[in-house]
C-alpha positions as CSV (number, residue, x, y, z in Angstrom):
1,X,-15.8,-11.0,7.9
2,X,-15.7,-7.1,7.7
3,X,-16.8,-4.9,5.1
4,X,-16.4,-1.4,3.8
5,X,-14.8,1.4,5.9
6,X,-14.5,-1.4,8.8
7,X,-11.6,-3.4,6.7
8,X,-9.7,0.0,5.5
9,X,-9.9,1.0,9.2
10,X,-8.3,-2.2,10.4
11,X,-5.7,-2.2,7.3
12,X,-4.5,1.1,8.2
13,X,-4.6,-0.1,12.0
14,X,-2.2,-3.2,10.9
15,X,0.0,-1.4,9.0
16,X,0.8,1.1,11.4
17,X,1.1,-2.3,14.1
18,X,3.8,-3.5,11.9
19,X,1.0,-6.6,10.9
20,X,2.3,-6.4,7.5
21,X,0.1,-9.4,6.5
22,X,-3.3,-8.8,8.4
23,X,-3.2,-5.1,7.0
24,X,-2.5,-6.6,3.4
25,X,-5.4,-8.8,3.5
26,X,-7.9,-6.2,5.2
27,X,-7.1,-3.7,2.7
28,X,-7.5,-6.3,-0.3
29,X,-10.9,-7.0,1.0
30,X,-11.8,-3.5,0.8
31,X,-10.9,-3.1,-2.7
32,X,-12.6,-6.4,-3.2
33,X,-15.5,-4.6,-2.2
34,X,-15.2,-1.8,-4.3
35,X,-14.8,1.1,-1.5
36,X,-14.7,4.6,-2.8
37,X,-11.2,5.0,-1.1
38,X,-9.6,2.7,-3.6
39,X,-6.3,4.6,-4.2
40,X,-5.7,4.9,-0.4
41,X,-6.3,1.4,0.0
42,X,-4.2,0.3,-2.9
43,X,-0.7,2.8,-1.5
44,X,-1.1,1.1,1.9
45,X,-1.4,-2.4,0.2
46,X,1.6,-1.5,-2.0
47,X,3.2,0.2,1.8
48,X,2.7,-3.5,3.5
49,X,4.2,-5.2,0.5
50,X,6.7,-3.3,0.5
51,X,7.4,-3.5,4.3
52,X,7.8,-7.2,3.9
53,X,9.8,-6.5,0.9
54,X,12.3,-4.7,3.1
55,X,12.1,-6.6,6.3
56,X,12.9,-9.8,3.8
57,X,16.6,-8.0,3.8
58,X,15.2,-6.8,0.2
59,X,15.3,-10.9,-0.8
60,X,11.5,-11.2,-1.3
61,X,11.1,-9.8,-5.0
62,X,7.6,-11.1,-4.9
63,X,6.8,-8.3,-2.1
64,X,8.6,-6.1,-4.1
65,X,6.2,-6.8,-7.4
66,X,3.2,-6.7,-5.7
67,X,4.7,-3.5,-4.4
68,X,5.0,-1.6,-7.5
69,X,2.0,-3.8,-8.6
70,X,-0.1,-1.8,-6.1
71,X,1.4,1.4,-6.4
72,X,1.5,1.5,-10.4
73,X,-2.3,1.1,-9.9
74,X,-2.6,4.1,-8.1
75,X,-1.7,5.8,-11.2
76,X,-3.8,4.2,-13.9
77,X,-6.7,5.2,-11.8
78,X,-5.7,8.4,-13.0
79,X,-6.7,11.1,-10.2
80,X,-4.5,13.6,-7.6
81,X,-3.2,10.6,-5.2
82,X,-1.4,12.4,-2.6
83,X,0.3,9.7,-0.3
84,X,0.8,10.6,3.0
85,X,4.4,11.2,3.1
86,X,4.9,11.6,7.1
87,X,3.6,8.6,7.8
88,X,5.8,6.8,5.6
89,X,9.5,5.8,5.7
90,X,11.2,7.1,3.3
91,X,12.1,3.6,1.5
92,X,8.9,2.8,0.9
93,X,8.5,6.5,-0.9
94,X,11.2,5.6,-2.9
95,X,9.8,2.6,-3.9
96,X,6.1,4.6,-4.7
97,X,8.2,6.9,-6.3
98,X,9.7,4.4,-8.6
99,X,6.8,2.8,-9.3
100,X,4.8,5.9,-10.5
101,X,7.7,7.6,-11.8
102,X,7.8,10.9,-9.9
103,X,10.2,12.8,-8.4
104,X,8.9,13.0,-4.5
105,X,11.7,15.4,-3.0
């Protein structure tokens, strides 16, 4: 099993390779280990859920709910998390904005 930063890196790599389930699992491992970059991991796990929701033709509402839950967790933790907008599809960013109630252009 990969640990700490390795699981975060593996999760991000999987996300950008379109391997959303793998990303979800790696990021969950990272979050379980309470690594320092919790908000980043929650964001990308939420983004992986979002991608699966959109790939389902917006039919898999369980994935949407999980995405919204991860995005809201970021807000609940406080702080000033800035999502990496340039790397994420506008559809996923729109879902993120809906979750946190923020208006992102």
